[in-house]
N, C-alpha and C positions, 0 to 999 in steps of 0.2 A: 501854169498857178500851184501843181505840185511842190515844185521845186524853192520857189518864193514864201509859202508858206513853211514849208521846214527850213530856209536860212531866214525869216523871223523868228520863229523858234527856237532856233540856236541863239540868236541874239538876245531872245528874250530868258533864256534860261544862263546865258551870260551873266545880262545884270542881275537875275537876281540871284545869279550866285556871287557878285561884286555887292550886293546890298550889305549896309551896315546891320552887326547884331543887333536885335530888339533889346531893350532893358528889360527889366525884370518888370512882367506884368504887363508890358505890352502888345498887341497882337503881333502876329507874324506878318510881312510885308503881303505875302498872296497866301492862300486856304492850302492845307496842304492837303495830299495827294493821297491816295491807297491802292494799290491795285488791287482790282477784286478779282482778275482772271483774264487769260490769254486764250481766247478760244480758237483755233484753226475751222477755215470754212473750207471743208472737203466734201464734192469737188466746190472750189471759186469760183464768184461766180458776180457778175456786171452788177452794181446797186447801183441805183438812180434816184433810190429813197429810202429814208427808213419808216415807217409806220408803227407809232408809237400807243399803246393802247394800257388802261389801266384795269387789272381785272378784280373785281368784290369779290369775296368769298366770305358765307356766313357764317356758326360756327357748325363745322363739319362738314359744310359743303364739298361735293366732288364735283371737279372737270370731268367730264365721264372721256371716252375713247374718242380720239382725234386726232387729226396730223395738220400739218403745215405744208404748201405746197415750195413756199421759199424757208431759209434758219431764221429762228427765233431765239431769243435772247429774252430771260427775263430776268427780274432782280426780284429778291423778295424783300418788299418794303415793308412787311408786316406779319407778325406768326409767323408760324412753319407749317413746310407741307409735306407731306409723304406724295414720291413721284415714282412712276413706273414709264421711264421712256426707254421703246425698243426693246432690245433684248437685255437691256444691263437688269439688276436685280433691283426691288426697291429701295428709295435711299429716303434719307429727310434732307429737305433743303432748309435749311435754318433762317430766321431774320436776317440780311445782310448778304446773304449768298447768291449766286448766277447759276441759272438753269440755262440749260440749251437745248432747243430740239431742232435737230438736224429736217434739213426738204426730207419730205416722203415718208420718215420714220415715224411708226404709228407713235403714239403717246397713249398707254392705255389709263391713265388717270393723273390728275394733281390734288390732292386732297386735302383740305384743311387740317391740320393735323390736332388742334384744338376743339373741343365740346362744346365751349362756352365762349370763346371770341371767335371776332370776326380775323380774316389775314387778308391780304394783300400780295401783288405782283403786280410790276410794272414790266410788260413785254415790250418789244424793239423785234418788226417783222423784217428780214433785209431782202427787198423786193426791186426787180429790174424792172426793166421796161415793158416785157410781155410779161409780168404777172400780173391778173385781174383780181383771180381767185386765191387768199393767201392762206384760207381757213377751212377745214373739210370736219366736219360731225361726221363720225362713225356710225354705222349700227349696233348698237347695244346689244350683248351677248342676253338672251332669255334668262330671266331668272328662273331658281330651281328650288 
């Protein structure tokens, strides 16, 4: 099945390349594609389903410390986030970018960077047959 799909894709690309150039003001024959990220999944895993979630954040809201049992890829579909994933330093995940949360790695936080506007993530969890619980909220550190 994969080989046939690759063959069909190759044919589609050949046909798209051979298509005439659109006239001024006309839409192209196919929508444009812009690569956002190439994320190696290590260690690799067998995936039989992708569970997708829309996560909406109020202004300044934080997704507290947690981890996932499967790799999770999130697209920042609205706003900007401050993130702390694993041992990496805090980073800004801006609108239109992609984040990766490896399986088993502690995510200290995802915080809506704006205090007056909402923000949104569209997340895809790469799950296999044996994956039942995908997300685990961890005990929050005590406030001092």
